[in-house]
C-alpha positions, 0 to 999 in steps of 0.5 A: 434671279433671272439670267440677264440677256446679253442686250440688257442695259445694266444700271447700277444705282449707288445709294438708296436716298431720294436721288437713287430711289427716283432713278430706280423708280423712273427706270422701272416705269420706263421698262414696264411702259416700253419693254426696254431691257434695262436691268437696275441694281440698287446698292446701299450699305444699309438694308433700308432707305432713310428719311433724313429730314425727320432724323432730328425727331428720332434724336429728340425721342419723338419718333422711332428709328423704324418710322424713318426707315423703309426696306430698300429691298422692298423699294427695289422690288416695287420698281422691278430692280435688284437690291445688293447690300454692300459697302462700296470701296471703289469703282473700276471705270475700265472694267465698268465694275463697282467694287464692294468690301464683301462679295464679287464686283457688280458690273454696269453700263451706266453708274449713278453715284447717289451715296450721300455725304457725311459731316465736315468738321473743317479741320476743327481740333477735336470736333470729329472725336467729341461731337455727334453728327446727325446724318444717319439713323445710327447718328440719331439713335446715338444722340438720343441715347446719349441725351437720355442717359445724361438726363437719367444720370443727373436725375438719379444722382441729384447732380445739379450742375448745368447741362450744356447742349451746343448745336453747331450750324444754323441751317435747317437741321441745326434750327430744327434740332435746337428748337425741339431740344428747347421744347423737350426741356421746357415741356417734357423735362418737368414731368419726365425728370422732375428732379432736374431743374430745367433752368440748369439745362442750356441749349445753344445754337452757334452759327458762323454766318450773320444769320440763321437759315441762309437760303430764306428771306431776311424776314423769315430768318429773323422770325426763326431767330426770335422763335428760338429765343422765345423758346430759351435757345441761346443763339450765337451768330458770327461765332466760330468754333475753334476747338471741341473737347469733351466738356467744352468748346472754344469759340471766337465771337466776331473774330475776337479772342478765343474763349471757352464755353461749357458743352456737355453735348455737342452736335455738329450740323455744319457742313458736309463732305463726300465719303472717303472712297470717293476721293480714291476714284480719281474723278474730278471733285470740288467743294467738300470732295463732292463730284463735279458734273457736266450740265447733264449730271454726268461726272466730268470726263465720264460718259457712263457715270452720273452723280446726284444728290448731295454728292453732286456739284452740277457745273461745280456749284452746289444745290440746296441740301434738300430733298427736292434737288435730289429727287429732280436730279434722280428723275433727270438722270433716269431720263438721260439713261433712257435717251442714251439707250435710244442713241439720243443726246442728253439734255442739261439738268434744270432745277425747278425751285418748288420752295423751302421750309423749316420748322422751329418747333411746335406750331412754328415754321417758315415756308418760302415758295416761288412767286414771293409766297412767304408763310410762317407760324401755325399754318406753315408748321401744319404744311411742313408736317403734312408734306413730311408725312406724305413724303415718307415711304410706306403707309405703316411709316406714315401712320406710325409717324403721325401717331408718334408725333401726335402723341408727343405734342399731346402728352409731353407735359405729362411725361409722355411722348418720349421714345427710348430703347430703340437700338440700331443693329450691331455692325 
């Protein structure tokens, strides 16, 4: 590593997600274009950047985990940055140092916290212990392996009991996962596991609110609900999870008396919270322990610390948990660091809504764009597929994901398109 000039501006980016990568990329472009001495260090607990929108495809055995992972060090190298793999344990704001679990601290002049979030269980008894999340690559692999092991066991032993799968949360992740699980049961199961009666495999989607896909218009929400019902998903709206156990969940429908419901596999896709170490920083936090920022995305009360992505609450208000807000925030922060480096004042962040989309299953999706543009069905699904493939990092990932998804939809009915044996590294 080259010796840093005393006049260099040290920027540490914590988190290799959409926000962090865009901060790093934009600062790298500025350095190459203007010759400014900005030294960027990217820190992440993993050696890869993960493409979270397609994790549900990994969880349902349609993609390998390598399809949604790109080497973080390679991304850093392209931007002329350094990469440091490490677990962040805290931040010393007086000394301007990021503290790591292993190795010396990393000094900074400006720090960008874009670490992402994890599942919030809202104090529901047993939820953390007896349910699976879908926020990391390891989560997706654990869910897929658990599902496949259960199907293999029932196929091999002749177990005819009902297999109940419960997805908690009616946002995009919950809808996409429930729809794909239903298609896995309807199309792939008869060919891959003919000994299992597909009618005994139940997929349920539970949502506390009155509708699925809250940010979408009523017509698209209703379309998604009907599409799930057509695929055989039991959709329970206005239903609260009171407790989770190994083989059941306790639910309350529309505020009624709690009742047990069988659940052999419970997936939690409702709500997010900040990493534990964020609370130890002593910085202002809001909903879900996330960092409250000023309009320019600097953390309240901090001149040199920014927050972006799901971990940030601009003005105390959350933005949609999507890629676009994180990308735009990352680019805005890079621009503000350049302004500060040039002794210019920062400007407020303004989110530009470019639309939202979600897929329900094969040839079924909803797209909501500005100017009241609403698309659903096959065209929306093709648009969703194209956007996600284009957004994937790395040409190999795009080609591999396209091949694997095409193979899935072409061969499901013949028992193909199911990927297993893709284990994560041991930690």
